[in-house]
FITIDO-129231 format. One line per 2 residues: for each residue x, y, z of N, C-alpha, C. Coordinates in pm, whole numbers, plus 50000, padded with zeros to 5 digits. Example, Ala and Ser with C-alpha at 12.3 -4.5 7.8 and 13.67 -1.06 7.14 Angstrom:
<pts>
51319:49431:50780:51230:49550:50780:51320:49670:50780 ~ 51285:49775:50708:51367:49894:50714:51290:50003:50787
</pts>
This chain:
<pts>
39729:49372:47121:39559:49289:47134:39554:49254:47245 ~ 39595:49262:47354:39545:49301:47499:39408:49377:47511
39528:49534:47476:39370:49664:47489:39256:49620:47387 ~ 39296:49566:47289:39141:49545:47186:39054:49442:47270
39092:49312:47362:39052:49237:47436:38957:49299:47512 ~ 39013:49391:47597:38988:49465:47702:38825:49563:47659
38862:49634:47564:38781:49693:47469:38655:49653:47450 ~ 38696:49502:47373:38563:49424:47334:38491:49363:47412
38566:49332:47556:38506:49228:47666:38428:49375:47765 ~ 38460:49538:47721:38392:49596:47786:38281:49653:47710
38290:49625:47580:38144:49643:47522:38031:49573:47549 ~ 38055:49445:47521:38015:49345:47540:37951:49285:47672
38021:49313:47747:37957:49280:47916:37843:49370:47916 ~ 37823:49492:47918:37655:49521:47938:37558:49487:47867
37602:49445:47726:37472:49367:47715:37489:49234:47701 ~ 37572:49149:47784:37553:49058:47878:37441:49078:47970
37463:49183:48058:37390:49179:48185:37242:49280:48141 ~ 37244:49336:48009:37093:49354:47971:37009:49249:47933
37105:49185:47878:37027:49006:47793:36946:48953:47971 ~ 37021:48937:48043:37037:48888:48181:36853:48925:48228
36825:49058:48255:36699:49111:48260:36570:49159:48143 ~ 36602:49048:48011:36513:49053:47930:36430:48906:47880
36356:48903:47854:36229:48793:47887:36186:48799:47753 ~ 36141:48687:47677:36035:48738:47554:35955:48612:47535
35839:48625:47522:35732:48513:47507:35648:48599:47374 ~ 35637:48511:47279:35594:48544:47152:35615:48713:47118
35506:48831:47143:35548:48948:47122:35580:49040:47179 ~ 35561:48964:47325:35586:49022:47474:35738:49028:47500
35776:49182:47568:35914:49120:47629:35899:49189:47776 ~ 35927:49097:47842:35981:49107:48023:36098:49158:48061
36071:49285:48077:36198:49330:48139:36219:49360:48298 ~ 36331:49383:48297:36384:49435:48477:36280:49309:48579
36278:49232:48569:36218:49124:48719:36282:49173:48845 ~ 36192:49246:48958:36314:49255:49046:36232:49240:49200
36272:49185:49285:36216:49220:49414:36319:49292:49534 ~ 36230:49346:49647:36273:49416:49734:36302:49302:49845
36424:49308:49892:36480:49236:50037:36377:49250:50142 ~ 36282:49139:50225:36269:49221:50320:36288:49078:50443
36289:49170:50562:36303:49092:50681:36280:48923:50681 ~ 36374:48850:50722:36326:48732:50706:36175:48666:50795
36141:48709:50812:36005:48701:50887:35875:48729:50816 ~ 35921:48810:50754:35781:48880:50615:35705:48779:50573
35560:48787:50623:35482:48672:50558:35482:48659:50373 ~ 35479:48754:50312:35511:48804:50172:35594:48824:50097
35623:48855:49949:35717:48907:49948:35656:48940:49758 ~ 35677:49081:49722:35618:49131:49567:35754:49130:49492
35704:49070:49402:35785:49091:49260:35734:49199:49128 ~ 35809:49263:49044:35795:49380:48948:35852:49343:48842
35817:49420:48768:35875:49372:48607:35810:49483:48514 ~ 35868:49467:48387:35748:49592:48305:35737:49491:48192
35634:49494:48125:35592:49391:48010:35572:49501:47910 ~ 35651:49476:47808:35628:49554:47683:35566:49487:47587
35452:49527:47485:35362:49427:47375:35436:49516:47259 ~ 35536:49433:47184:35582:49484:47038:35488:49395:46925
35354:49345:46955:35276:49311:46849:35168:49418:46845 ~ 35058:49376:46770:34956:49414:46676:34845:49361:46754
34830:49276:46847:34705:49229:46895:34759:49226:47075 ~ 34624:49246:47120:34644:49276:47298:34679:49123:47327
34774:49109:47458:34752:49000:47517:34729:49005:47672 ~ 34717:48890:47730:34677:48921:47909:34768:48842:47968
34794:48876:48085:34830:48809:48199:34751:48757:48260 ~ 34757:48561:48270:34653:48535:48343:34683:48522:48480
34790:48458:48496:34860:48408:48623:34971:48396:48634 ~ 35002:48369:48753:35161:48354:48755:35201:48261:48886
35287:48240:48873:35348:48111:49017:35498:48095:49011 ~ 35540:48041:49150:35677:48044:49167:35695:47905:49271
35811:47839:49251:35815:47712:49340:35843:47799:49472 ~ 35866:47891:49498:35944:47971:49606:35800:47999:49769
35698:48030:49675:35566:48026:49744:35445:47938:49713 ~ 35367:47938:49807:35251:47829:49802:35129:47861:49757
35118:48064:49700:35032:48066:49621:35089:48186:49550 ~ 35036:48258:49438:35102:48401:49370:34957:48404:49323
34967:48574:49331:34846:48666:49275:34874:48796:49220 ~ 34809:48817:49140:34827:48954:49047:34734:49071:49146
34810:49147:49197:34745:49256:49262:34771:49381:49188 ~ 34667:49492:49253:34657:49599:49162:34643:49667:49293
34674:49846:49345:34678:49919:49407:34535:50018:49364 ~ 34413:50061:49411:34370:50167:49452:34289:50225:49510
34274:50343:49484:34217:50420:49580:34049:50442:49600 ~ 34031:50395:49745:33922:50399:49813:33877:50515:49886
33855:50582:49856:33816:50727:49962:33955:50820:49989 ~ 33996:50771:50092:34094:50831:50128:34229:50731:50150
34185:50598:50127:34283:50476:50156:34342:50396:50010 ~ 34443:50405:50055:34516:50316:49891:34492:50157:49955
34440:50090:49837:34393:49989:49923:34466:49831:49793 ~ 34559:49693:49819:34556:49661:49770:34449:49521:49753
34445:49479:49639:34346:49405:49574:34366:49312:49482 ~ 34322:49177:49428:34337:49084:49365:34289:49101:49258
34360:49100:49071:34296:49095:48984:34312:48972:48944 ~ 34182:48965:48789:34177:48837:48753:34267:48796:48646
34357:48916:48593:34453:48921:48509:34484:49080:48419 ~ 34576:49102:48367:34631:49200:48340:34657:49226:48193
34582:49319:48117:34544:49289:47938:34676:49390:47919 ~ 34733:49388:47843:34879:49464:47741:34816:49473:47644
34799:49617:47600:34742:49653:47440:34860:49609:47363 ~ 34817:49605:47252:34952:49645:47114:35000:49760:47135
35126:49724:47119:35246:49864:47139:35239:49930:47291 ~ 35194:49906:47379:35206:49964:47507:35265:49862:47609
35304:49918:47707:35367:49896:47837:35314:49875:47917 ~ 35303:49789:48013:35232:49800:48165:35346:49764:48271
35358:49835:48398:35440:49846:48465:35365:49777:48581 ~ 35485:49657:48663:35446:49611:48777:35538:49715:48837
35467:49758:48970:35587:49810:49047:35458:49873:49189 ~ 35607:49907:49284:35513:49942:49404:35418:50042:49401
35267:50046:49445:35156:50110:49442:35100:50102:49316 ~ 35140:49978:49248:35067:49981:49082:35039:49813:49068
35049:49766:48981:35038:49621:48951:35160:49570:49027 ~ 35166:49458:49049:35219:49349:49134:35228:49253:49145
35322:49193:49129:35315:48988:49216:35293:48985:49346 ~ 35174:48939:49390:35220:48878:49548:35218:48769:49551
35338:48710:49647:35357:48582:49675:35301:48518:49783 ~ 35262:48456:49864:35222:48452:49965:35215:48306:49968
35229:48288:50155:35285:48134:50178:35436:48074:50090 ~ 35509:48170:50179:35625:48117:50144:35678:48012:50180
35752:47905:50064:35833:47793:50114:35938:47801:50113 ~ 36028:47863:50024:36171:47857:50006:36212:48031:50041
36260:48053:50147:36318:48196:50217:36450:48206:50147 ~ 36538:48087:50120:36680:48102:50050:36712:48225:49980
36600:48217:49885:36668:48283:49770:36585:48437:49801 ~ 36555:48486:49877:36487:48595:49890:36632:48701:49986
36732:48692:49939:36799:48810:50020:36901:48890:49901 ~ 36943:48996:49955:37029:49033:49821:37089:48971:49742
37116:49025:49615:37193:48937:49553:37133:48790:49450 ~ 37053:48759:49494:36997:48623:49502:36895:48657:49363
36858:48536:49336:36749:48500:49258:36665:48398:49212 ~ 36522:48412:49239:36415:48330:49225:36329:48295:49110
36292:48203:49102:36263:48179:48918:36063:48222:48947 ~ 36043:48277:48857:35852:48328:48864:35846:48268:48725
35719:48224:48697:35666:48177:48598:35548:48279:48527 ~ 35507:48332:48429:35411:48418:48359:35326:48327:48268
35211:48372:48271:35120:48271:48225:35050:48330:48119 ~ 35051:48366:48002:35004:48471:47864:34899:48421:47808
34761:48442:47785:34708:48416:47705:34733:48369:47570 ~ 34789:48465:47497:34832:48416:47370:35016:48400:47376
35079:48476:47399:35216:48399:47487:35259:48270:47522 ~ 35164:48278:47549:35202:48121:47673:35279:48195:47761
35382:48069:47825:35431:48077:47936:35601:48105:47954 ~ 35658:48213:48062:35785:48222:48018:35817:48253:48183
35960:48188:48206:35978:48252:48367:36135:48259:48322 ~ 36093:48362:48417:36204:48496:48437:36274:48464:48560
36410:48529:48565:36464:48510:48716:36469:48637:48786 ~ 36374:48684:48881:36381:48789:48977:36438:48786:49054
36530:48957:49052:36667:48972:49126:36607:49026:49237 ~ 36612:48988:49340:36642:49026:49516:36777:49141:49528
36712:49244:49555:36771:49362:49591:36735:49438:49755 ~ 36808:49533:49811:36824:49566:49883:36736:49674:49838
36742:49764:49740:36663:49906:49721:36589:49892:49606 ~ 36458:49926:49564:36439:49937:49455:36544:49983:49329
36554:49961:49211:36562:50034:49115:36579:50126:49097 ~ 36639:50244:49002:36570:50382:48981:36475:50376:48920
36352:50468:48910:36242:50477:48853:36226:50442:48723 ~ 36387:50527:48669:36365:50524:48489:36409:50402:48449
36457:50327:48523:36491:50201:48452:36369:50103:48436 ~ 36237:50087:48540:36152:50001:48543:36040:50099:48512
36027:50168:48498:35909:50214:48503:35930:50320:48366 ~ 35797:50244:48235:35835:50271:48112:35678:50366:48089
35570:50311:48094:35472:50345:48135:35345:50290:48206 ~ 35310:50367:48291:35155:50278:48405:35095:50249:48294
35024:50168:48366:34909:50103:48295:34790:50216:48357
</pts>
């Protein structure tokens, strides 16, 4: 009997962890929200995730906010000549059946004016609310970690 309980727990445990990093808003799924631990004096922090549109119509991420920052912006990296430059964007469209990856050197959330640094160390989590045009609002817990996750876990399809 004990062996069956251990086997059942072993089978269910990964599902529990997977659910902790998956969020749903309408036809959108938000997977693996994470942020990299930075030095305590860093003026900003970035957040990353993957948005999957399981629906038949496009949606758009309009804005984001978090109680740990005075301001949150959607950003992208673009090549200008020989330089990679970061710039704010007004929103990010997610086509039907497509995925958009927020990752270093791509789309990302930039949190500015950090107000609560207590949640920015390895192993902690902080809330981030995503505001979508059609799917509405969804709050995710962003996992802070020392290193970026394996690229296979976070990068499904680049924008």
